[in-house]
C-alpha positions as a Markdown table, in Angstrom:
| # | Residue | x | y | z |
|---|---|---|---|---|
| 1 | Met | 18.5 | -18.9 | 71.1 |
| 2 | Ser | 21.7 | -16.9 | 71.3 |
| 3 | Leu | 21.9 | -13.2 | 70.7 |
| 4 | Thr | 24.0 | -13.7 | 67.4 |
| 5 | Asp | 21.4 | -16.2 | 66.2 |
| 6 | Ser | 18.6 | -14.0 | 67.0 |
| 7 | Lys | 20.1 | -11.1 | 65.1 |
| 8 | Asn | 20.8 | -13.4 | 62.1 |
| 9 | Lys | 17.2 | -14.7 | 62.3 |
| 10 | Gly | 15.8 | -11.2 | 62.4 |
| 11 | Trp | 17.8 | -10.1 | 59.3 |
| 12 | Phe | 16.6 | -13.3 | 57.6 |
| 13 | Val | 12.9 | -12.7 | 58.3 |
| 14 | Thr | 13.6 | -9.1 | 57.1 |
| 15 | Ser | 14.9 | -10.3 | 53.9 |
| 16 | Ile | 12.1 | -12.8 | 53.4 |
| 17 | Gly | 9.6 | -9.9 | 54.0 |
| 18 | Leu | 11.4 | -7.7 | 51.5 |
| 19 | Leu | 11.2 | -10.5 | 48.7 |
| 20 | Ile | 7.7 | -11.2 | 49.3 |
| 21 | Asn | 6.8 | -7.5 | 49.0 |
| 22 | Leu | 9.0 | -7.4 | 45.7 |
| 23 | Ala | 6.3 | -9.7 | 44.2 |
| 24 | Leu | 3.3 | -8.0 | 45.8 |
| 25 | Gly | 4.5 | -4.8 | 44.2 |
| 26 | Ile | 2.9 | -5.7 | 40.9 |
| 27 | Leu | 0.3 | -3.3 | 41.8 |
| 28 | Tyr | 2.6 | -0.4 | 41.0 |
| 29 | Ala | 3.3 | -1.8 | 37.5 |
| 30 | Trp | -0.4 | -1.2 | 36.7 |
| 31 | Ser | 0.3 | 1.7 | 34.3 |
| 32 | Val | 2.2 | -0.7 | 32.0 |
| 33 | Leu | -0.8 | -3.1 | 32.0 |
| 34 | Lys | -3.2 | -0.1 | 31.6 |
| 35 | Glu | -1.4 | 0.9 | 28.4 |
| 36 | Ser | -2.0 | -2.5 | 26.9 |
| 37 | Ile | -5.7 | -2.5 | 27.8 |
| 38 | Leu | -6.2 | 1.0 | 26.2 |
| 39 | Gln | -4.6 | -0.3 | 23.0 |
| 40 | Ser | -6.9 | -3.2 | 22.9 |
| 41 | Ile | -9.9 | -0.7 | 23.5 |
| 42 | Asn | -8.7 | 1.5 | 20.8 |
| 43 | Ser | -8.3 | -1.3 | 18.2 |
| 44 | Gly | -12.0 | -2.1 | 18.3 |
| 45 | Asp | -11.2 | -5.7 | 18.3 |
| 46 | Leu | -14.5 | -7.7 | 19.1 |
| 47 | Ser | -12.5 | -9.9 | 21.5 |
| 48 | Gly | -10.6 | -7.2 | 23.2 |
| 49 | Phe | -11.5 | -5.0 | 26.2 |
| 50 | Lys | -14.5 | -2.9 | 26.2 |
| 51 | Cys | -15.0 | -0.2 | 28.7 |
| 52 | Asp | -15.2 | 3.6 | 28.8 |
| 53 | Met | -12.2 | 5.8 | 29.4 |
| 54 | Ala | -13.5 | 6.9 | 32.7 |
| 55 | Ser | -13.5 | 3.1 | 34.0 |
| 56 | Leu | -10.1 | 2.3 | 32.7 |
| 57 | Asn | -8.5 | 2.7 | 36.2 |
| 58 | Asp | -11.2 | 0.7 | 37.9 |
| 59 | Pro | -9.3 | -2.8 | 38.3 |
| 60 | Tyr | -6.5 | -0.8 | 39.8 |
| 61 | Ala | -8.6 | 1.4 | 42.0 |
| 62 | Val | -10.6 | -1.7 | 43.3 |
| 63 | Cys | -7.4 | -3.6 | 43.8 |
| 64 | Ile | -6.1 | -0.7 | 46.2 |
| 65 | Leu | -9.4 | -0.6 | 48.1 |
| 66 | Ala | -9.5 | -4.4 | 48.6 |
| 67 | Phe | -5.8 | -4.3 | 49.6 |
| 68 | Ala | -6.6 | -1.8 | 52.3 |
| 69 | Phe | -9.6 | -3.1 | 53.6 |
| 70 | Ser | -8.4 | -6.7 | 53.7 |
| 71 | Met | -5.4 | -5.5 | 56.0 |
| 72 | Thr | -7.8 | -5.2 | 59.0 |
| 73 | Phe | -8.9 | -8.8 | 58.7 |
| 74 | Ala | -5.4 | -10.0 | 57.7 |
| 75 | Gly | -3.8 | -8.1 | 60.4 |
| 76 | Lys | -6.1 | -9.7 | 63.1 |
| 77 | Leu | -5.3 | -13.2 | 61.5 |
| 78 | Gln | -1.5 | -12.4 | 61.5 |
| 79 | Asp | -1.9 | -11.4 | 65.2 |
| 80 | Lys | -3.6 | -14.7 | 66.0 |
| 81 | Arg | -2.2 | -17.3 | 63.5 |
| 82 | Gly | 1.1 | -15.9 | 62.6 |
| 83 | Pro | 2.8 | -14.3 | 59.5 |
| 84 | Ser | 3.5 | -17.5 | 57.6 |
| 85 | Phe | -0.1 | -18.6 | 57.5 |
| 86 | Thr | -1.3 | -15.2 | 56.5 |
| 87 | Ala | 1.3 | -14.8 | 53.8 |
| 88 | Lys | 0.4 | -18.2 | 52.2 |
| 89 | Ile | -3.3 | -17.1 | 51.9 |
| 90 | Gly | -2.0 | -13.9 | 50.3 |
| 91 | Gly | 0.0 | -15.9 | 47.7 |
| 92 | Leu | -2.9 | -18.1 | 46.9 |
| 93 | Leu | -5.3 | -15.2 | 46.3 |
| 94 | Val | -2.9 | -13.1 | 44.3 |
| 95 | Gly | -1.9 | -16.2 | 42.0 |
| 96 | Thr | -5.5 | -17.4 | 41.4 |
| 97 | Gly | -6.7 | -13.8 | 40.9 |
| 98 | Phe | -4.2 | -13.2 | 38.1 |
| 99 | Ile | -4.8 | -16.5 | 36.6 |
| 100 | Leu | -8.6 | -15.6 | 36.5 |
| 101 | Ser | -7.9 | -12.2 | 34.8 |
| 102 | Ser | -5.7 | -14.1 | 32.2 |
| 103 | Leu | -8.8 | -16.1 | 31.1 |
| 104 | Ser | -10.8 | -13.2 | 29.8 |
| 105 | Thr | -10.9 | -9.6 | 28.6 |
| 106 | Asn | -14.2 | -9.0 | 30.5 |
| 107 | Tyr | -14.2 | -5.9 | 32.5 |
| 108 | Tyr | -16.0 | -7.5 | 35.4 |
| 109 | Leu | -13.6 | -10.5 | 35.5 |
| 110 | Trp | -10.8 | -8.1 | 35.8 |
| 111 | Ile | -12.5 | -6.3 | 38.7 |
| 112 | Ile | -12.9 | -9.6 | 40.4 |
| 113 | Gly | -9.6 | -11.2 | 39.5 |
| 114 | Phe | -7.1 | -8.3 | 39.5 |
| 115 | Gly | -9.1 | -5.9 | 41.7 |
| 116 | Ile | -10.7 | -8.1 | 44.5 |
| 117 | Met | -8.7 | -11.1 | 44.5 |
| 118 | Gly | -5.5 | -9.6 | 43.7 |
| 119 | Gly | -5.9 | -6.8 | 46.1 |
| 120 | Thr | -7.0 | -9.0 | 49.0 |
| 121 | Gly | -4.0 | -11.3 | 48.4 |
| 122 | Ile | -1.8 | -8.4 | 48.3 |
| 123 | Gly | -3.3 | -7.1 | 51.7 |
| 124 | Phe | -2.8 | -10.5 | 53.3 |
| 125 | Gly | 0.8 | -10.7 | 52.2 |
| 126 | Tyr | 1.7 | -7.2 | 53.0 |
| 127 | Ser | 0.2 | -7.4 | 56.5 |
| 128 | Ala | 2.3 | -10.4 | 57.4 |
| 129 | Thr | 5.7 | -9.0 | 56.4 |
| 130 | Thr | 6.3 | -5.9 | 58.5 |
| 131 | Pro | 5.1 | -7.0 | 61.8 |
| 132 | Ala | 7.0 | -10.2 | 61.6 |
| 133 | Ala | 10.3 | -8.3 | 61.0 |
| 134 | Leu | 9.7 | -5.6 | 63.6 |
| 135 | Lys | 9.2 | -8.2 | 66.3 |
| 136 | Trp | 12.9 | -9.3 | 66.0 |
| 137 | Phe | 14.4 | -5.9 | 66.7 |
| 138 | Ser | 14.3 | -3.2 | 69.3 |
| 139 | Ser | 12.4 | 0.0 | 68.8 |
| 140 | Ala | 15.7 | 1.8 | 68.0 |
| 141 | Lys | 15.4 | 0.2 | 64.7 |
| 142 | Thr | 11.7 | 0.5 | 64.0 |
| 143 | Gly | 12.2 | 2.9 | 61.1 |
| 144 | Leu | 15.0 | 1.2 | 59.4 |
| 145 | Ile | 13.5 | -2.2 | 59.5 |
| 146 | Ala | 10.0 | -1.1 | 58.4 |
| 147 | Gly | 11.7 | 0.9 | 55.6 |
| 148 | Ile | 13.7 | -2.1 | 54.3 |
| 149 | Val | 10.7 | -4.5 | 54.2 |
| 150 | Val | 8.3 | -2.0 | 52.6 |
| 151 | Ser | 10.9 | -1.0 | 50.1 |
| 152 | Gly | 10.5 | -4.2 | 48.4 |
| 153 | Phe | 7.0 | -3.2 | 47.5 |
| 154 | Gly | 8.1 | 0.1 | 46.2 |
| 155 | Leu | 11.0 | -1.3 | 44.2 |
| 156 | Ala | 9.0 | -4.0 | 42.5 |
| 157 | Pro | 8.3 | -2.1 | 39.3 |
| 158 | Val | 12.1 | -1.7 | 38.7 |
| 159 | Phe | 11.9 | -5.3 | 37.4 |
| 160 | Ile | 8.2 | -6.0 | 36.8 |
| 161 | Ala | 7.6 | -3.0 | 34.7 |
| 162 | Pro | 10.3 | -3.9 | 31.9 |
| 163 | Leu | 9.4 | -7.6 | 32.4 |
| 164 | Ala | 5.7 | -6.9 | 31.8 |
| 165 | Ser | 6.4 | -4.7 | 28.9 |
| 166 | Phe | 8.6 | -7.5 | 27.4 |
| 167 | Leu | 6.1 | -10.2 | 28.1 |
| 168 | Val | 3.1 | -8.3 | 26.7 |
| 169 | Gly | 5.0 | -7.4 | 23.6 |
| 170 | Gly | 6.0 | -11.0 | 23.0 |
| 171 | Phe | 3.0 | -12.8 | 24.3 |
| 172 | Gly | 0.1 | -10.5 | 24.8 |
| 173 | Leu | -1.5 | -9.4 | 28.0 |
| 174 | Gln | -3.4 | -12.5 | 28.7 |
| 175 | Ser | -0.4 | -14.8 | 28.6 |
| 176 | Thr | 1.5 | -12.3 | 30.6 |
| 177 | Met | -1.2 | -12.3 | 33.5 |
| 178 | Met | -1.1 | -16.1 | 33.4 |
| 179 | Ile | 2.7 | -16.2 | 33.8 |
| 180 | Phe | 2.5 | -13.7 | 36.6 |
| 181 | Gly | -0.2 | -15.7 | 38.4 |
| 182 | Ile | 1.6 | -19.0 | 38.3 |
| 183 | Val | 5.0 | -17.5 | 39.3 |
| 184 | Phe | 3.7 | -15.3 | 42.1 |
| 185 | Leu | 1.5 | -18.1 | 43.6 |
| 186 | Ile | 4.5 | -20.3 | 43.9 |
| 187 | Phe | 7.0 | -17.6 | 44.9 |
| 188 | Ile | 5.0 | -15.8 | 47.5 |
| 189 | Ser | 3.5 | -19.0 | 49.1 |
| 190 | Gly | 7.0 | -20.7 | 49.1 |
| 191 | Leu | 8.7 | -17.8 | 50.8 |
| 192 | Ala | 5.8 | -17.6 | 53.4 |
| 193 | Phe | 7.2 | -20.8 | 55.0 |
| 194 | Phe | 10.1 | -18.8 | 56.3 |
| 195 | Leu | 8.2 | -15.8 | 57.6 |
| 196 | Lys | 8.3 | -16.5 | 61.4 |
| 197 | Asn | 7.7 | -14.6 | 64.6 |
| 198 | Pro | 10.3 | -14.7 | 67.4 |
| 199 | Pro | 9.8 | -17.3 | 70.3 |
| 200 | Ile | 7.2 | -16.4 | 72.8 |
| 201 | Gly | 9.0 | -14.3 | 75.5 |
| 202 | Tyr | 11.7 | -13.1 | 73.1 |
| 203 | Ile | 13.1 | -9.7 | 73.9 |
| 204 | Pro | 15.4 | -7.9 | 71.6 |
| 205 | Lys | 18.8 | -7.6 | 73.2 |
| 206 | Glu | 20.1 | -4.3 | 71.5 |
| 207 | Ala | 20.6 | -1.4 | 73.8 |
| 208 | Val | 18.2 | 1.4 | 73.1 |
| 209 | Lys | 20.2 | 4.7 | 72.9 |
| 210 | Ser | 18.0 | 7.6 | 71.9 |
| 211 | Asn | 17.0 | 10.9 | 73.3 |
| 212 | Asn | 14.0 | 11.2 | 71.3 |
| 213 | Ala | 11.0 | 10.7 | 73.5 |
| 214 | Gln | 8.6 | 10.4 | 70.7 |
| 215 | Asn | 10.5 | 7.5 | 69.0 |
| 216 | Gln | 11.4 | 5.7 | 72.5 |
| 217 | Pro | 8.6 | 6.1 | 74.9 |
| 218 | Lys | 9.7 | 5.0 | 78.5 |
| 219 | Asn | 6.4 | 3.4 | 79.2 |
| 220 | Gln | 4.7 | 1.9 | 76.0 |
| 221 | Val | 0.9 | 1.7 | 76.4 |
| 222 | Glu | -0.7 | -1.1 | 74.3 |
| 223 | Tyr | -3.8 | -0.1 | 72.6 |
| 224 | Asp | -6.3 | -2.4 | 71.1 |
| 225 | Ser | -8.3 | -1.2 | 68.0 |
| 226 | Ile | -11.2 | 0.0 | 70.2 |
| 227 | Ala | -8.9 | 2.1 | 72.2 |
| 228 | Met | -6.9 | 3.4 | 69.3 |
| 229 | Leu | -10.2 | 4.6 | 67.6 |
| 230 | Lys | -11.1 | 6.7 | 70.5 |
| 231 | Thr | -7.8 | 8.9 | 70.1 |
| 232 | Leu | -8.1 | 12.1 | 68.1 |
| 233 | Arg | -4.5 | 11.4 | 66.9 |
| 234 | Phe | -5.8 | 8.3 | 64.9 |
| 235 | Tyr | -8.2 | 10.5 | 62.8 |
| 236 | Leu | -5.5 | 13.1 | 62.2 |
| 237 | Met | -3.3 | 10.3 | 61.0 |
| 238 | Trp | -5.9 | 8.8 | 59.0 |
| 239 | Val | -6.7 | 12.0 | 57.0 |
| 240 | Ile | -3.1 | 12.8 | 56.4 |
| 241 | Phe | -2.5 | 9.1 | 55.1 |
| 242 | Phe | -5.6 | 9.3 | 52.9 |
| 243 | Ile | -4.4 | 12.4 | 51.2 |
| 244 | Gly | -0.6 | 11.6 | 51.1 |
| 245 | Ser | -1.1 | 8.1 | 49.6 |
| 246 | Gly | -4.0 | 9.2 | 47.3 |
| 247 | Ala | -1.9 | 11.8 | 45.7 |
| 248 | Gly | 1.1 | 9.4 | 45.2 |
| 249 | Leu | -1.0 | 6.6 | 43.9 |
| 250 | Met | -2.8 | 9.0 | 41.4 |
| 251 | Val | 0.5 | 9.6 | 39.7 |
| 252 | Ile | 1.9 | 6.0 | 39.9 |
| 253 | Gly | -1.2 | 4.6 | 38.3 |
| 254 | Ser | -0.8 | 7.1 | 35.3 |
| 255 | Ile | 2.8 | 7.6 | 35.0 |
| 256 | Ser | 3.3 | 5.4 | 31.9 |
| 257 | Gly | 0.8 | 7.3 | 30.1 |
| 258 | Ile | 2.0 | 10.7 | 31.2 |
| 259 | Ala | 5.7 | 9.7 | 30.0 |
| 260 | Lys | 4.4 | 8.0 | 26.7 |
| 261 | Ala | 4.2 | 11.6 | 24.9 |
| 262 | Ser | 8.0 | 12.1 | 25.3 |
| 263 | Met | 9.4 | 8.6 | 25.8 |
| 264 | Gly | 7.2 | 6.4 | 23.4 |
| 265 | Glu | 7.5 | 2.7 | 24.0 |
| 266 | Ser | 10.2 | 3.4 | 26.4 |
| 267 | Ala | 7.8 | 5.0 | 29.0 |
| 268 | Phe | 8.0 | 1.8 | 31.2 |
| 269 | Ile | 11.6 | 3.3 | 32.1 |
| 270 | Ala | 9.7 | 6.1 | 33.8 |
| 271 | Val | 7.7 | 3.5 | 35.8 |
| 272 | Ala | 10.9 | 1.7 | 37.0 |
| 273 | Ile | 12.8 | 4.8 | 37.9 |
| 274 | Met | 10.0 | 6.0 | 39.7 |
| 275 | Ala | 9.9 | 2.7 | 41.7 |
| 276 | Ile | 13.6 | 3.3 | 42.7 |
| 277 | Gly | 12.5 | 6.8 | 44.2 |
| 278 | Asn | 9.7 | 4.9 | 45.9 |
| 279 | Ala | 12.1 | 2.4 | 47.4 |
| 280 | Leu | 14.6 | 4.9 | 48.4 |
| 281 | Gly | 12.1 | 7.1 | 50.2 |
| 282 | Arg | 11.0 | 4.1 | 52.3 |
| 283 | Val | 14.4 | 3.4 | 53.5 |
| 284 | Val | 15.7 | 6.9 | 53.9 |
| 285 | Ala | 12.6 | 8.2 | 55.7 |
| 286 | Gly | 12.8 | 5.0 | 58.0 |
| 287 | Val | 16.4 | 5.9 | 58.9 |
| 288 | Val | 15.8 | 9.6 | 59.3 |
| 289 | Ser | 12.7 | 8.9 | 61.5 |
| 290 | Asp | 14.8 | 6.8 | 63.8 |
| 291 | Lys | 17.0 | 10.0 | 64.4 |
| 292 | Met | 14.5 | 12.8 | 64.5 |
| 293 | Ala | 10.7 | 13.3 | 65.3 |
| 294 | Lys | 8.6 | 11.3 | 63.0 |
| 295 | Ser | 6.1 | 14.1 | 62.7 |
| 296 | Ser | 8.9 | 16.5 | 61.5 |
| 297 | Thr | 10.0 | 14.0 | 59.0 |
| 298 | Leu | 6.4 | 13.7 | 57.7 |
| 299 | Phe | 6.1 | 17.6 | 57.5 |
| 300 | Ile | 9.1 | 17.9 | 55.3 |
| 301 | Ile | 7.8 | 15.0 | 53.0 |
| 302 | Leu | 4.5 | 16.8 | 52.6 |
| 303 | Val | 5.9 | 20.1 | 51.8 |
| 304 | Ser | 7.9 | 18.6 | 48.9 |
| 305 | Gln | 5.0 | 16.4 | 47.6 |
| 306 | Ser | 2.7 | 19.4 | 47.6 |
| 307 | Gly | 5.3 | 21.6 | 45.8 |
| 308 | Leu | 5.7 | 18.8 | 43.1 |
| 309 | Met | 2.0 | 18.5 | 42.5 |
| 310 | Phe | 1.7 | 22.4 | 41.9 |
| 311 | Leu | 4.9 | 22.0 | 39.7 |
| 312 | Cys | 3.2 | 19.4 | 37.6 |
| 313 | Tyr | 0.1 | 21.6 | 37.3 |
| 314 | Phe | 2.2 | 24.4 | 35.6 |
| 315 | Ile | 4.4 | 22.2 | 33.4 |
| 316 | Met | 2.8 | 19.1 | 32.4 |
| 317 | Asp | 0.8 | 20.6 | 29.5 |
| 318 | Thr | 4.0 | 22.3 | 28.2 |
| 319 | Ser | 5.4 | 19.0 | 26.8 |
| 320 | Pro | 8.4 | 18.7 | 29.2 |
| 321 | Ser | 11.4 | 16.7 | 28.3 |
| 322 | Ala | 11.7 | 13.0 | 29.2 |
| 323 | Ser | 14.5 | 13.9 | 31.7 |
| 324 | Ile | 12.1 | 16.4 | 33.5 |
| 325 | Ile | 9.3 | 14.0 | 33.7 |
| 326 | Val | 11.6 | 11.3 | 35.1 |
| 327 | Leu | 13.1 | 13.5 | 37.6 |
| 328 | Ile | 9.7 | 14.7 | 38.9 |
| 329 | Ala | 8.3 | 11.1 | 38.9 |
| 330 | Thr | 11.2 | 9.9 | 40.9 |
| 331 | Leu | 10.8 | 12.6 | 43.4 |
| 332 | Ile | 7.1 | 12.0 | 43.7 |
| 333 | Gly | 7.9 | 8.3 | 44.1 |
| 334 | Phe | 10.4 | 9.1 | 46.9 |
| 335 | Asn | 7.9 | 11.1 | 48.9 |
| 336 | Tyr | 5.1 | 8.5 | 48.4 |
| 337 | Gly | 7.6 | 5.8 | 49.5 |
| 338 | Ala | 8.5 | 7.8 | 52.7 |
| 339 | Asn | 4.8 | 8.2 | 53.6 |
| 340 | Leu | 4.5 | 4.4 | 53.6 |
| 341 | Ser | 7.6 | 3.9 | 55.8 |
| 342 | Leu | 6.5 | 6.4 | 58.3 |
| 343 | Phe | 3.1 | 5.2 | 59.1 |
| 344 | Pro | 4.0 | 1.6 | 60.3 |
| 345 | Ser | 6.4 | 3.4 | 62.8 |
| 346 | Phe | 3.7 | 5.8 | 63.8 |
| 347 | Thr | 1.4 | 2.8 | 64.6 |
| 348 | Lys | 3.9 | 1.1 | 66.8 |
| 349 | Gly | 5.1 | 4.4 | 68.5 |
| 350 | Phe | 1.5 | 5.6 | 69.3 |
| 351 | Trp | -0.4 | 2.6 | 69.9 |
| 352 | Gly | 2.2 | -0.4 | 70.7 |
| 353 | Met | 3.2 | -3.6 | 69.1 |
| 354 | Lys | 0.7 | -6.1 | 70.7 |
| 355 | Asn | -2.1 | -5.3 | 68.4 |
| 356 | Phe | 0.1 | -3.9 | 65.6 |
| 357 | Gly | -1.3 | -6.0 | 62.8 |
| 358 | Met | -5.0 | -5.0 | 63.3 |
| 359 | Asn | -4.3 | -1.5 | 64.3 |
| 360 | Tyr | -2.1 | -0.8 | 61.2 |
| 361 | Gly | -4.7 | -2.7 | 59.1 |
| 362 | Ile | -7.4 | -0.2 | 60.1 |
| 363 | Leu | -5.1 | 2.8 | 59.4 |
| 364 | Met | -4.3 | 1.3 | 56.1 |
| 365 | Ser | -8.0 | 1.8 | 55.2 |
| 366 | Ala | -7.1 | 5.5 | 54.6 |
| 367 | Trp | -4.4 | 4.3 | 52.0 |
| 368 | Gly | -7.0 | 2.2 | 50.3 |
| 369 | Leu | -9.6 | 4.8 | 50.1 |
| 370 | Gly | -7.2 | 7.5 | 49.2 |
| 371 | Gly | -5.9 | 5.5 | 46.2 |
| 372 | Phe | -9.3 | 4.6 | 45.1 |
| 373 | Val | -10.7 | 8.2 | 45.3 |
| 374 | Phe | -7.8 | 9.9 | 43.7 |
| 375 | Ser | -7.0 | 7.5 | 40.9 |
| 376 | Arg | -10.9 | 7.3 | 40.1 |
| 377 | Leu | -11.1 | 11.0 | 40.1 |
| 378 | Ala | -7.9 | 11.5 | 38.1 |
| 379 | Gln | -9.2 | 9.1 | 35.4 |
| 380 | Ser | -12.6 | 10.8 | 35.3 |
| 381 | Leu | -11.1 | 14.3 | 35.0 |
| 382 | Phe | -8.8 | 13.0 | 32.2 |
| 383 | Ala | -11.5 | 11.5 | 30.4 |
| 384 | Ser | -13.4 | 14.7 | 30.4 |
| 385 | Thr | -10.7 | 17.2 | 29.9 |
| 386 | Gly | -8.0 | 15.3 | 28.2 |
| 387 | Ser | -5.4 | 16.6 | 30.8 |
| 388 | Asn | -4.1 | 15.7 | 34.2 |
| 389 | Asn | -3.7 | 19.2 | 35.3 |
| 390 | Thr | -6.9 | 19.5 | 37.4 |
| 391 | Ser | -6.0 | 16.3 | 39.2 |
| 392 | Phe | -2.5 | 17.9 | 40.1 |
| 393 | Leu | -4.1 | 21.0 | 41.4 |
| 394 | Ile | -6.5 | 19.2 | 43.5 |
| 395 | Ala | -3.8 | 17.1 | 45.0 |
| 396 | Gly | -1.5 | 20.0 | 45.6 |
| 397 | Cys | -4.2 | 21.7 | 47.6 |
| 398 | Cys | -5.3 | 18.7 | 49.6 |
| 399 | Leu | -1.6 | 18.0 | 50.6 |
| 400 | Gly | -1.6 | 21.8 | 51.8 |
| 401 | Leu | -4.4 | 20.6 | 54.3 |
| 402 | Cys | -2.2 | 17.7 | 55.3 |
| 403 | Leu | 0.5 | 20.2 | 56.4 |
| 404 | Tyr | -1.9 | 22.0 | 58.7 |
| 405 | Leu | -2.8 | 18.7 | 60.2 |
| 406 | Thr | 0.8 | 17.7 | 60.7 |
| 407 | Val | 1.3 | 21.1 | 62.5 |
| 408 | Val | -1.5 | 20.1 | 64.8 |
| 409 | Leu | 0.2 | 16.6 | 65.3 |
| 410 | Leu | 3.5 | 18.1 | 66.1 |
| 411 | Glu | 1.9 | 20.2 | 68.9 |
| 412 | Ile | 0.3 | 17.1 | 70.5 |
| 413 | Lys | 2.1 | 15.5 | 73.5 |
| 414 | Ser | -0.7 | 13.3 | 74.5 |
| 415 | Met | -4.2 | 13.3 | 72.8 |
| 416 | Asn | -7.0 | 10.8 | 73.7 |
């Protein structure tokens, strides 16, 4: 394969990964679906949804949890069988899970269909996209390529949120889930055929020019999962990822409801604009982290996110204008997206590429548990207090802890 051909193939695989993630990002449009479920509960219709307010986020929380924990197995499968096979399984699970959800308003079927099957399918698809793309490029482009691929996941609500709002309004929630299930099954599984690793022995030819020793280690040591779990650095990263992701997912899962007071039926616009911030954060952080220390980039992001959570604590109960809500949501989405872009790069830089799929899958358990705990906590607090204020305060304080841990990470040269 010529150098030009390999570059073109690498960008093609990157584009395929981005498109697959655009479909998998249906998770971030949950707040639009949740509003429809809430209306069904409040209507008192005998054939409608029946669950208490504290459990309203459960399908979303379980989906996040299943997504994250499936990444470990999916990552290992991706390392052994390749990205195409793994992504096909993901498309099949997401599609059938959504179709199952479309058949009933039963709480437990939604936990199984949207939560377990959908989340597991998203995990299998997501775990296949980034490793496949990264293998085509030198480490000088790790942040950029990872940012582009995962930006699809964050950008998805830009079209899925208004589409879901339109379909739910015209055909109802159940038909909407059926449509999404069929389309995603065909779309994801079809694109998976083109998601390929480079040939055995392939080495990217781009010259690596970087003075950043952290981003470009001279002698990359390859860690398997057991060796990675013996490093203190892993546990620092896990806690930071747990809190940073949980805080962002807490807002993403509720933004439509938060915006509805000032935006009415146009609240889905806040979801879509937040998604743009989410996607931009992934790409911008990826590019910046290729130029400066990733730990420094992470510190800046966490300072910003913590400040925004405290700002929300002080202003959200004062009925802020739609423009203020959209601006804050966009910035929170940007910081959250940046978080998701940095951690694949950390994984490759700290522990190598050979076992990237499984190693990143294990680290992703922090994302899943963070999303599950924070979104479940936020919904329970809202059900008991009628406000999101306590959730914002808790998230802001937890992010403050992350800042301390990141300072520790910045001081580590080599910690095993």
